C-alpha positions, 0 to 999 in steps of 0.5 A: 263827730261826738255829740257829748253836750247835746246827745238826743237820748230816748227819742221816740222809736221809728216804725221803720226800724231794722229787724233783729239780725237772727230773725228778720229775713225769716219773719219777712218771708213768713209775712209775705206768704200771709200777705200773698194769701190774705191781702186785699188783692187776694180777697178781691180775686176770691170774690170773683170766683178764683182762689188766691192760690190760683191767682198766685199761680197765674201771676207766676206764670206771667212772670215766667213767660216774661223772663223766658221772653227776655232770655231769648232776647239776651241769647240773641244779643249776646250769642257771640259774647257769653262773657258779657252776658255773664257779667251783666247778670252778675252786675244785676245780681249785686245791685238787686242784692243791695236793694234787697238788703236796704228793703229788709233793713226797712222791714218791707214785707215784699223783700223776702219773696223777691230776694228769694226769687233773685237768689233762685236765678242767681244760683243758675249763673254758674251753669255752663250752657248759654241757654241757662245763663241767659235764663239766669240773667233774665230772671236776675234782671227781672227781679232786681228791677222789681226790687228797686222799683218797689223800694222806690215806690214803697220805701220811705218818702225820703231816704238816705242810703250809704254803701260801705263798699262803694263809699257812696251816699244816695238820697231819694225823695219819693224815688227821685235822686236828690243827692248822689255823692262819694263819701268816707266812712269810719275806719275799720277800728271805728266802723260806721254802724250798719243798719236802719237808723234815722236823723236824730238832730241837726246842728250848724255850725258844730265843733267836733270834740274828741271823746277820747283823752289826749294821748289816746291813738284816737284823740283829735283836737277840737274840729269845727264843721259847717253842718252835721246831721246826726243819725245815732246817739253815740256820735255818728253823723253826716258832716262836711270835712274841710280837711279832706280833699274831695278827690280822696272820697270814695271806695277804699277811703274808709281805710285811708288817711282821711278815714273817720272815727265813725262819722260820714264825711260828705262834700260841703255842697252835698251836705248843705243840700241834705241839711236843708232837705232832710228833716229829723226822722229821715231814715238813714240806712247804712249797708255793706253794699258788697253784692253778697246775698241780702241775708248775709248783709243783714246779718252784719248789722250793728244796731238793734231793732230800734236803730240804736247802735250796739257799738261804743262811742264814735266821733269826727 
C-alpha cells in the first residue's frame, strides 16, 4: 500500500513514541529506580516513619514468598512430568518477554524492572535440579503475569499490537481484546517496520498504487482495497486483501506467495472492526515476537524515537 497522493507528512509527534534503540532499555531502568525511591507511594511510606528502601525490601520479601509458595505447588503438580514443567516455564518466559518488548516500545517506566526480574528467573530454567526449575518457572509466571497486567492497565486505552513471529494482530480496548486475528506482513526484502507507530490516516475505499516502476520486480498493478488504516508515512497500513485466502494468513506467510510489500493484510471482517474502532492516533506496535529477551527485540526496531520509519517506501 502506498499513499503517494495523500501522505500525512509532519504530524504531531505522539507522546508514547518508542525509545532510541541504543539507550531505551537503560533509560527505562534508571527511571524505574527513581520512581521506586521517590514516587508518591514511597513518600507516603516515609511520612509513616518507614524508609522507601525498607518499603522496597518488604515488597520484595512478599513477592519472594509468593513465588516460593507457587514453586511448591508446581513441584507437586509436575513431580512426575518435569518436561512439562520446563515447557510451561519456557512458554511463560516467551510471553513475558514479548509483553515486555511492547511495554518498552511504549516507554512504560516499570517495564525495565519487571523485564530484569523475568530474566533473572529465566536464567535459572537451564538448571538440572527440579527444585530450581520449579522456582524458575514460578518466578517467570509471576513476573510474566505482572508484565501483562501492567501493560493492560497502564498501556494506552486503545492499542494495536502485531507479532511478526506469530503473524498475529491483537487490538485492546482498556485491556479488553476487540480483535484477535492472523495476518500477513511484509516479505523479507520489504519487511514491515518494527517499533511503536500510530494510525496516521484512514481511507475507504482506496486504490493501492505501486511506488516502483513497471518492470521492477516489486511493481504491482493498481489494486483496490475496501479500507486501510495507515500507520506510517512511507506507505504501510492495515488493509483487507481480497486476493489472499484467509487460510493462508498466519505464521510463515510473510515469506509466502501472498507476502505484502510492507503492509499488513487483515481479514475483511477484522479490518472493518478496526476501521470503525481505532481513531487516528491509536498506537500500533509491531514487534518481533520471537520470545527472545526484550532488549534483543527492542534493538531490532526500524523507526526513530517519534515512530518515523528509517526504511524506504513500502506498499500493497
